[in-house]
N, C-alpha and C positions, 0 to 999 in steps of 0.2 A: 497450390501442391503439384506435383508432377503427374500428369495425366498420360496414361498410356495411348499412344496414336500411332496408325500405320504409317510407314514412312512416305507412301504414295500421297498421302493426304497432306503430310507436310509439304512435300515437293510442290503439289498443286497451290498451296497457299502462298509460297513466295514467287510465284511465277512470273510476276509483275513488279517485284521489288527492284529498287534501283541498286540493290548490292544484294547479292546471293551468299549466304553465309552459312556454313556448316560448323557447328560446333560439337566437338567429340567430346562427351563426357559430361553425365548430368549430375555431376558433384556440385559443391559450394561454389568454384570458380565457374563451371558451364553453366549453372543455373542464374547466375548473378549477370554473367553477360548477356544470355539469353534475354533475360526480363528487361535488361536496360535497353537493349537493341530493339525489343518489341515496342518499348515505350516510344522510340524514334520512328516507327512505322515500319518496321521489317519484320520477317518472319523466318527467323533462322532455323534452319534444320539441327534439331538438338537430338543426339543419338546417345545410348548408353549399353556398354557390352553387358551388364548385368540385368537381371530381371526386376521388376518394379517393388520386389519386396526386401531388397538391399537398401542401404542409404542410412541405417542408425548404427548403433553399436557402441557409441562412446561420447563422451563429453567435450564440450569446447569452451576455452575461455576467450571471450570477444573483447579484444580492447577497442578504444575509441576511433580506430582506423574504419570500422565500419559504420560508424554513426551518419556520415553524409549519404553513404548509400540506402541505408535503411529509412532514411527521411524522403530520399528521392523516389523510393518505391512505395511511399507512403504507409509503411509497416511500423513505425516506431511505437505507437500503442500497443500493437499485439506483440512485438520483440520485447518490450519492457514487461509486458502480462506473462510471457511465456520462459522467462529467464529470471535470476536472481541477480542482485548486485554483488559484486565480490569486492568487499570494503576490507577486510582484515587478511592478513596471512601470518600464519604460525610457523615457524622453522623449528623442527627437533634435530637433535644430533644423533651420533652413532649407536647410542643406547636408547634413543627415544627422549631423553632428556630436552626439556623445553630451552631453546637458546635465544629467541627473540620473537616478539609479535610486532609486527609492522601495519600502519595504517595505510592499506592501498587507495583509499578515497582521497586522503589528503595529496596523494601523488596523482591521482587520474581526475580528480573533478575539474582541474583547469581546461582538461581537453575533452571531456565526455564521459561517457559510461563505460565501464568495466562490468561485464555481464557473464554468468555461466549459464550455457544452455545445451541440451542435445543436439546432437547433430540432425536427427531426425526432424526435431523441431525446427530449427534454423532452415533447413531444406525447405519446409512446407512454407515458410515465412516468406523466402527469397522467391519461391515459385508462385506465390499469388494464388488467387482463386483456381485457376486451371492453367497449366504450362505444358503443352505439348510434348511428350518425348516418345522416341522409337527406342524401346527397350530390346534387350537380347539381339543389339545390332552393333557389328564391329567393322572396321575401316580395313580392307584388305590392302588397298593400294591409293597412294595419292600422287596424281601427275601434276607437278607444280608449274609447268612451263605454260606462260599465259594464264586464261582462266584455268582453274584448277577441276581436273576431273578426279573424282573420288569414286572408288569402286566399294560399295558397301554390301555387308552380308546381314540379312534381317532373317533372323531365325532359318538359316540356311538358303535364304534365297537371294540371289545376286541382284544388284541395283546399281546403275552406273549414273550418276548425277554430276552435271555441270555446277560449279559454285565459283564466284569470286574472291572469298575468303574462307581458309580453314582454321579454325581456332582448336588447338590441340589442350583441351583440359582434362585429359583422362588419367592424372594421377601420378604417383611415384613411378609406377611401370607403364608409362605412357608408350602406346604403340605409336602414336604420331611422331612422337620425338625419335623413335628409333629409325623412322623414315627420313627425318629431317637432320640428325646428327650422326656423326661416326662415333663409336662406342667411346673412343679416346677424347671425345668433346663433352661428356659427362662425368663429373668426378662425384665421389662418394665419400661421406663419412660414417664408416661403421663403428659404432661404441663397443659392438659385442655384447650389449645389454639388450633386454627384452622383457616382456611380461605380460601381464593379462589386466584387462579392464572388466570390473564387476560393478553392481549396483547395491548400495546399503540403504537402508530407510532414512527419512529424513530427522534431523534431529534438531536441538534447540538453537544451532549456530548455523543458519542458513547462509550467512553471509561470510563465513570464515573458511578460507583456502589453506589446507594444512599439509606440509609435508614432512617426512622423516628421511634426512640425508644418512644412510646407513652405512656400515661397514659390509660393503658387499651385497646390499639391497637398496631399495627405494620404495618408499610407500607415500601415495599421494591421495588426498581427499579434496574433492572439487564438486560443491554442492551445484544441482540444476534445481528446477522447479520441481517438487514433492518427492526428491530423493536426492541420493550423494553418489556421484562417480567415484570410484577407487581405482587406482593404478597399484599392482605390486610387481616389482620386478627387480632383476639383478644380472650378473653376468651369465654366460652359457652355463657354467658349472653348477651355478645356483638354481637356474631354473630347470635343470635336466630332470628333476622328479615331478614337475608340473607344479600348477597352483597351490594344491593343498600340501605339497611337499615343501614349498617355500614359506607358505603360510606358517606351518609348524616351527619351521626353522627361525622365523623372523620372531615369533612368539618367546623362543628361548634367548633371543637377544635383546629385547626390550625390557628394561628393569622395571619400569612403571608405565605401560602404555596408557593408563587411562581408559574409561568406557568407551570414547570415540574411536581411538586408534583398534581398541579390542574388536568394535563391531566392524570396523572396516576388514580386519582380517578374517573375522567370521564371514563376511560376505564373499571374500575371494574363495575361501575353503569350500563354502556351500555351491560355488559356481564353476565346477571342473571343465564347463564347456565356455569358460569366459573368452571374451574377443581377446586374440593375442595381438601384441603390437611389439615390432622389433625396432629397435631405436637406430635406423639407417636415415640418412638423408641423400639427396642428389642436388647438383648444381649444373645447369646446362650452360656450354660455353657460348651459346647464341640463342635467343628467343625467336628469332625470325628467319625467314629465307623465303623470298618470293613472294606468294600469296598466303603462306602459312606462317601461323604465330603460336606459340606456348603460352600458358597462363597457368597460375597456380602450383601444384605440385609437379606438373609437368615441365614447368620451367625452372622450379626451385621448390623441392621437397623440404622441408624442414623437420629436425628435431622437435619433440614437443617440449623441451625445456623451458622455453621461454613464454611458451602459450601465445605465439604470435602469428603461426603460419597460416591459419584458416582467416585470420582479420586481413593480413597481407594480400591472400588470395582474392578476396573480395574487393580489397582496393585496386588490386592489378587489374580486374576484370572490369571495373569501373573505369580505369584508366583507358582500357583497350576500347571500351564503347565510345568514351568520349573522343579518342582519335579518329573513331568510324564515322563521327558525326557529320552528315551532310556530304559524304566521299561517295564518289562513283568508281567503277572498276580501274579507271585511270589512276585514281588518286591512292590505291590500296597500299603499294610498296611504300610511299613515303609516310603514309599513316602508320604503319606498322613499325617502320623505322623509328618515328618519333616515340610510339608507344615504349618500344625498347629502350632507347636513349632515357626517357624520364622515368621509367618504372624500375628497370633492373638494378641499378646503383642503390636505391632504397631497400629492395628485396634482398639483395646479397648482405647490405650492411646488417638487417634484421637477423638474417640466417647466421651471418657471424655471430651476433650476440648469442644465438642458440647453442651454437657450437663451442663458444667460449664457457658458457655455463654447464655444459655436458660435461667439459673437461674437470670441473670442479665438482659436480654433483656425482658422478659415476666414478667411485673409489672403493678401493678395498685395501686392507690392511690398517694395523691398529696405529703405527706412527702418521701415516697420511691422513686418516680420518680424526685422529685426536686434534691435530695441526690444524685440519680444516675448522672443526668445532670452535677452535679458540678465535680463529681469524673472523669466522662468520658472524661471531657476537659483536664484532667492531664495525661490520660493514653497515652504513646507512642504506635505507630504502632508495634514495634518489642516486647514490653511488650505483647500486645494483642495478637499476632499472635505467642508467643513464643513457645508452644507446637507444633503447626504445623512446623514452622521453624526448630526446632530440629529434627522432623521425616524426613524433606525434607534433613536435613545435614546427617542424618543417612540412608538415603536411600543406599541398597546394590548395590555396582557397580556404585555409583554416578560419572558422570564426569562433570567437570566445565571447562570452561564456556560454556553455552547453545549454540547451533547453533543460528545465527543471523536470527531473525525475519522480513522477507522482508516486512512485514505489519507494522513493528514498526514505529510510526513516531518519530521525532526528538524530545528529551525531551526538556522541557522549563523549565527555571528555577525555 
């Protein structure tokens, strides 16, 4: 777990390290990179601009990209115990009518585990027993000439620290990225859609991932351990009345929602303070400059449509840690260049898949959504997941078959 730690204590711990690393952002990417570097004998400074109470808020679908990292952290048993297998996917059309149910496990089993987990639980697993973090700390300035000098503000107190590497893992609105790149070097896709995350009670289908691609709305159900994450969203005009107003509108559009979808709408309506999520992404034209590297959402923030952003952030963090293996200050720039060359094409290919899926999912108007319903009935799962399956097949060092999941139920015909 993430353990609040004074910055001065972290600085003292890394004084004799062969490589002094500053990781900015204690989310999924930052925690993963820090843990893996600590396994290599380093003591990265890990700082987070928010307080320790932040870190949960929503559910994540974890594709098999994360399996090698989870095993390296010796966290696989806990990962399987605190997540649920996502084995089936049911797709509904614009009126809530069932279009098709796919077997996710048939596509994913050759590559590893496909799991649903809460973000807070994932951060605890990645962080291990105790991972030092200086919370309420922001980076005011980075001087990247030679060894980097970072000026940090810890709860209003200014600290100047000298490090050899700065890892920007500080999310969609990255402050490190803003210092590294010009505004024109960051491109974005804004779908104009957004909505709310809420939580529904668990039900008898904990392995069923379910979505309604509606006419001017989207409803998704994503099980995690002991409850179900719900997302309800739409374009700006549809969400202007808030979650309760949108839930009421969607009820009138669904002809036969069934008890599971109805319970999901009830959960959103009962949680007016639900976590807001706007469907906007970002792509950085460069990931590295001098001793500074971007990782996770700071490098490429994903639309949540393909459910691959968090998994790719973990894979990227592992790639960065691997490139820094055994490197001293003189080898930093070559190591960071190798990280970007190897990982950026993979991440951008996954991001392209998310963008393409968004163009299909987020639609309004009867002719468009009716045509989409007709077309999606004919699409096979392997066609829909083609770009992701290719990235899984091309993972560096991929080994098959994956270890047996003790929580995997016997497959039904």
